[in-house]
N, C-alpha and C positions, 0 to 999 in steps of 0.2 A: 469464536463469533464467525458465521460462514459470511460470505461475501454478501449475499444479499441481506441479511440482517443489518451489516455494517450500511447498506445503502438504504435499506427503508428507515433506519435510525438516525441518518443524516451525521453518522460519527464523522467528523472532520481529522484526516490524518494528514500529517505532514512528514515526509520522508529526508532525513540528514545520511546524506553517504558519507562513512567512515574513511573513504579514501579520499575525496577529494574536500568535503566539508560542506559543499553546497546543499541548499533545502529545496525542496519540489516537493508540488502536493500529490498525494496517492490518489488517482482517477480510478476509483472502486466501479465504475459503471466499465470503464475499459477490460479491468481484470476479470468482470464477470463475461465480458464479451469473449475473452481470450481462454478463460479457464472455467466457467459455468457456475452458476450462483451457488453450488452446494460446496465448492471448495472452501478450505479453511482459511481465515485470513493471512494468518502466521505463513502458512504454506504457500500461500500467493506471494507472499511478501519476499518469499525466500528465493522466488523464482522473478522477481521485478529487478531491473535493471536501472541504474543511475541514469538520468538522461544525459548527465553533461559528461561524463567519464567512462560510462556504458559499463561498472561495476557490478556485478549481480551478486545479490543476498548478502550484500554489506552494507543495510541501510538499517538505521536507527528509528522507530515510528514515536513520532509526538503526538498524542490523543486529545482532540477537543472536542468539543460538543457534545458531550456523553451526558444522557439523561438517566 
């Protein structure tokens, strides 16, 4: 799934850091600003850092609001 598709379909994403265990929302609109609308969601998540411990690419994704 591309980032733009995730945004348009209002896919709710929560990220859980494997290092510190904290939950954080995935701000898809900010990922689009940084990586562009055509980047694959899984690739963008590999580049996303944990807000709390700054770990990169070690996030588990919880998906909600999928139609």
